[in-house]
C-alpha positions in Angstrom: -1.2 26.4 -26.7 -1.5 22.9 -26.1 0.2 20.7 -28.9 -0.7 16.9 -29.4 1.7 15.0 -31.4 3.3 11.6 -31.8 6.8 10.6 -30.6 9.0 9.8 -34.1 12.5 9.5 -32.8 13.0 13.0 -31.2 11.8 15.0 -27.8 11.3 18.4 -28.4 13.5 20.9 -25.9 11.1 22.1 -23.6 10.3 18.7 -22.7 13.6 19.0 -20.6 13.5 22.9 -19.9 10.1 22.9 -18.2 10.8 20.6 -15.3 13.5 22.6 -13.4 11.1 25.3 -12.8 8.7 23.2 -11.1 11.3 22.4 -8.5 13.4 25.5 -8.2 11.6 26.5 -4.6 11.5 23.0 -3.4 13.8 21.1 -1.0 14.7 18.3 -3.4 15.0 17.9 -7.3 13.8 16.3 -10.1 16.8 15.3 -12.0 16.7 13.9 -15.6 19.6 12.5 -17.6 18.8 13.8 -21.0 20.7 11.3 -23.3 19.3 8.6 -21.0 15.5 9.6 -21.5 16.2 10.1 -25.2 17.6 6.3 -25.5 14.6 5.2 -23.5 12.0 6.8 -25.7 13.8 5.1 -28.5 14.1 1.6 -26.8 10.3 1.9 -25.9 9.2 3.2 -29.1 9.4 -0.7 -30.3 6.4 -1.6 -27.9 4.4 1.4 -27.6 2.9 3.9 -29.2 3.8 7.0 -27.7 2.1 10.6 -27.9 2.9 13.9 -26.5 0.7 16.7 -25.3 2.4 19.8 -24.2 2.3 23.6 -24.2 6.0 23.7 -23.8 6.3 26.1 -20.7 3.8 24.9 -18.0 2.7 21.1 -19.0 4.1 17.9 -20.5 2.4 14.3 -20.7 3.2 11.1 -22.2 0.2 9.1 -23.4 1.9 5.5 -23.8 -0.2 2.8 -25.4 1.6 -0.8 -25.3 1.2 -2.6 -29.0 -0.3 -5.8 -26.7 -2.9 -5.6 -23.8 -5.8 -3.4 -23.3 -4.3 -0.7 -20.8 -3.0 2.8 -21.6 -0.2 4.9 -19.3 0.6 8.3 -18.9 3.7 9.2 -17.7 6.4 11.9 -17.4 3.9 14.3 -16.2 5.3 17.8 -15.0 2.9 20.6 -14.6 2.3 23.7 -12.5 -0.6 23.9 -10.4 -3.1 24.3 -13.3 -6.3 22.6 -13.3 -7.8 24.0 -16.5 -4.6 23.3 -18.3 -4.4 19.7 -17.0 -8.1 19.2 -17.7 -7.3 20.0 -21.7 -4.0 17.7 -21.8 -5.7 14.9 -19.8 -9.2 15.1 -22.0 -7.0 14.8 -24.9 -5.3 11.9 -23.7 -8.6 10.3 -22.5 -9.9 10.7 -26.2 -7.3 8.8 -27.7 -7.6 6.0 -25.1 -11.1 5.3 -25.6 -10.5 5.6 -29.9 -7.8 2.8 -29.4 -10.2 0.8 -27.2 -8.4 0.8 -23.9 -10.0 0.2 -20.6 -8.3 2.1 -18.1 -5.3 4.7 -17.7 -2.8 4.0 -15.1 0.2 6.4 -14.0 2.4 7.9 -13.9 4.1 5.3 -15.1 7.6 6.3 -17.1 6.8 3.3 -19.3 7.7 0.5 -16.5 8.5 0.2 -13.1 12.2 -0.1 -13.5 11.9 3.8 -14.1 10.2 6.7 -12.5 6.8 5.9 -11.3 4.0 6.6 -8.5 3.4 10.1 -7.1 4.3 11.0 -3.5 1.5 12.1 -1.4 1.4 14.8 1.2 4.2 16.9 2.5 7.9 16.3 2.1 9.1 14.1 5.1 12.1 14.6 7.3 14.5 13.2 4.8 13.6 15.4 1.8 14.6 12.8 -0.8 16.3 9.8 -1.2 18.1 8.3 -4.2 15.5 7.5 -6.7 12.8 8.1 -4.5 9.2 9.7 -6.4 9.3 13.3 -6.0 7.0 16.0 -7.0 4.8 19.3 -5.9 2.4 18.1 -3.3 -0.3 19.2 -5.3 0.1 16.5 -8.2 -2.1 14.4 -6.3 -4.6 17.1 -5.8 -4.7 17.4 -9.8 -5.3 13.7 -10.3 -8.1 13.3 -7.8 -10.1 16.1 -9.3 -9.4 14.7 -12.6 -11.5 11.7 -11.6 -8.4 9.3 -11.1 -8.2 6.8 -7.9 -5.5 5.5 -6.2 -5.2 1.8 -7.7 -1.5 0.7 -5.3 0.0 2.3 -2.4 3.4 2.0 -1.2 5.5 3.4 1.8 8.7 4.4 3.1 9.6 4.0 6.7 12.5 5.7 8.5 13.3 3.9 12.0 15.0 6.9 14.1 18.4 6.0 15.9 16.6 6.2 19.3 14.6 3.1 18.3 17.2 1.0 16.8 17.9 -1.2 19.9 14.0 -2.1 19.7 14.7 -3.5 16.3 17.8 -5.8 17.6 15.2 -6.8 20.4 12.3 -7.5 17.9 14.3 -9.6 15.6 16.6 -11.4 18.3 15.3 -14.7 17.0 16.5 -14.3 13.4 19.6 -12.8 14.2 20.4 -16.0 16.3 19.2 -18.3 13.7 20.9 -16.8 10.7 23.9 -18.7 10.6 21.4 -21.8 10.6 19.7 -21.6 7.6 20.6 -23.7 4.5 22.0 -20.6 2.4 25.5 -19.2 1.5 25.5 -15.5 1.6 27.4 -13.6 -1.0 28.0 -10.0 0.0 27.5 -7.9 -3.0 30.6 -6.1 -3.9 31.3 -4.8 -7.5 33.7 -7.6 -8.0 30.3 -10.0 -7.3 28.0 -7.9 -9.1 30.3 -8.2 -12.5 30.7 -11.8 -12.1 26.7 -12.6 -11.5 25.2 -9.9 -13.5 23.6 -12.1 -15.9 22.0 -14.1 -12.7 21.4 -10.5 -11.2 19.2 -9.7 -13.7 17.1 -12.7 -14.1 16.8 -12.9 -9.8 15.2 -9.4 -10.3 12.7 -10.4 -12.7 11.6 -13.8 -11.0 11.5 -11.3 -7.5 9.4 -8.6 -8.9 7.8 -10.0 -12.1 4.3 -10.6 -10.1 4.2 -7.0 -9.1 1.6 -4.4 -10.1 2.3 -2.8 -13.6 5.6 -5.1 -13.8 6.8 -5.1 -17.3 9.7 -7.0 -18.1 12.8 -4.9 -19.7 15.7 -5.5 -22.2 19.4 -6.2 -20.6 20.3 -2.8 -22.2 17.5 -1.1 -20.5 18.3 -2.8 -17.3 21.9 -2.0 -17.7 21.0 1.8 -18.2 20.0 1.5 -14.2 22.1 -1.4 -12.7 25.4 -1.5 -13.9 28.7 -1.0 -12.7 28.0 2.5 -11.4 25.2 1.1 -9.7 27.2 -1.6 -7.8 30.0 0.9 -6.8 27.5 2.5 -4.4 26.0 -0.4 -2.8 27.1 -1.0 0.9 28.8 -4.2 0.3 28.3 -5.4 4.2 24.6 -5.1 4.0 24.0 -5.9 0.3 23.8 -9.2 -0.2 22.6 -12.5 -2.7 21.7 -15.7 -0.8 22.6 -18.8 -2.6 20.7 -22.2 -1.6 23.0 -24.3 -0.7 21.5 -27.7 -1.9 20.6 -26.2 -5.6 23.2 -23.7 -6.0 20.3 -21.0 -7.1 20.2 -17.3 -6.0 16.9 -17.3 -3.7 17.1 -13.9 -2.4 18.3 -10.2 -2.5 19.2 -7.1 -0.8 20.4 -4.0 -2.5 21.2 -1.4 0.2 23.4 1.4 0.0 23.9 5.0 2.2 21.8 7.9 1.5 24.5 10.2 -0.5 21.9 12.8 -0.9 23.5 15.2 1.8 26.6 15.2 -0.2 24.7 17.0 -3.0 26.8 15.5 -5.5 26.4 17.0 -9.0 23.7 14.8 -11.5 26.5 13.5 -13.4 28.7 11.8 -10.6 27.6 8.4 -9.4 28.6 8.0 -5.8 30.7 5.0 -4.8 30.6 3.4 -1.5 34.4 3.5 -0.6 34.8 7.4 -1.5 31.6 8.4 -0.3 30.5 6.8 2.8 33.4 8.3 4.9 32.3 11.8 3.7 29.0 11.3 5.6 28.3 13.0 8.8 25.1 11.6 9.5 24.8 7.7 8.0 21.6 6.8 7.0 21.1 2.8 5.3 18.5 2.7 2.4 17.1 -0.6 2.2 16.6 -0.3 -1.2 15.2 -3.7 -3.4 14.8 -6.6 -1.2 13.1 -9.7 -2.2 12.8 -13.2 -2.5 12.3 -15.5 -5.7 8.7 -17.2 -5.8 10.4 -20.6 -5.3 11.9 -19.6 -1.7 9.0 -17.8 -0.3 7.5 -19.3 2.7 10.8 -19.6 4.7 11.2 -16.4 6.1 13.9 -15.3 3.9 12.7 -11.5 4.1 13.2 -11.7 7.7 16.7 -13.3 7.6 17.8 -10.7 4.8 17.1 -7.9 7.6 18.6 -9.6 9.9 21.8 -10.0 7.6 21.6 -6.2 7.0 21.6 -5.7 10.7 25.1 -7.8 11.7 26.8 -4.5 10.3 24.2 -1.8 11.0 25.1 -0.6 14.4 29.0 -0.5 13.2 28.2 1.8 10.0 25.1 3.4 10.3 22.8 5.3 12.8 19.3 5.4 11.0 17.6 3.2 8.2 14.5 4.0 5.9 13.0 1.0 4.4 12.4 2.2 0.8 8.9 2.0 -1.1 7.7 -1.0 0.0 4.2 -2.0 -1.4 1.8 -1.5 1.3 0.2 -4.7 0.8 3.5 -6.7 0.5 5.2 -9.0 3.3 8.2 -6.9 3.7 6.0 -4.0 5.4 6.0 -6.5 8.3 9.6 -6.5 9.2 8.9 -3.1 10.6 5.1 -3.3 11.9 5.6 -3.4 15.5 8.4 -0.5 15.7 8.1 3.3 15.7 8.6 4.7 12.2 8.1 8.0 10.4 6.0 7.4 7.0 6.0 8.8 3.6 3.2 7.7 1.3 3.0 7.1 -2.9 0.4 5.9 -5.0 -0.3 4.8 -8.6 -3.2 6.1 -10.1 -6.1 4.6 -12.3 -9.0 5.7 -14.3 -11.3 3.6 -16.2 -12.4 4.7 -19.7 -15.7 4.3 -21.3 -15.2 3.8 -24.9 
């Protein structure tokens, strides 16, 4: 029996228990921190009306209605391969959207782009899943298409194999040669530096990604739930960096990179650290996770110089690299355009609604 009810401060136990069976036979898992999700709902209920749709066994769906704006979102969607059940749930969502005079529905989006959002399309790539990669059963995209949803924005991850790494260095030789000449200081992102410049990093991330589709600013508390001292501990301190403009002293660009720790199969409650866990990795793959340039400093080739900075230590520390979750129309994709790569695709979906 499908239920519809408002979030009023608690989530039903089934919200979490129906997820593991969806991934039991897949080579990757959907890991959720129950306490963190509960706190996220508490924080986001201040700026959204939240409605849940679930049968407590096969499907959960969350309708998100921001108090400002004309859009609605859906998120936290998990389901069996059951089209009729999804038709019922999304019909209830669409009725609520129309009643509130919203013009479209976007998702999956767990409140904002700092949290989980997007679907991974097609079959799993060779790497299975890296840290915080959107993962889902392969039938999710087909269900949304049959429900009338279209791709609003697309994204991709690109894996450069070991045998193609020399071509990267040949292709980017100019940027490597010029790196020391640019008017920027390089501040390696060690845990100590993260702690020292936590406020500046929070502000830089907002400016770098603020114009992205579906972006919404978050509170410092919500930011710190994900990007905190534990996150800093797992960063690679040799390839992760802040570029600081010499003349103004302003932070102009950022690159957050860390090894792919997934092969270690650490418990969900354990956060990896570079110092402890990098040496344990047999196959060392670098994840280029969050890379970007402040709008005031764009047009100077800094994305390429961020890549070149990471290349200074790459051959010493890693065998392969995955450039993670780039928006398909973003300038960052050009860094690897001329190289062979393995591709994984993702999409954020949208449906127009008639009031």
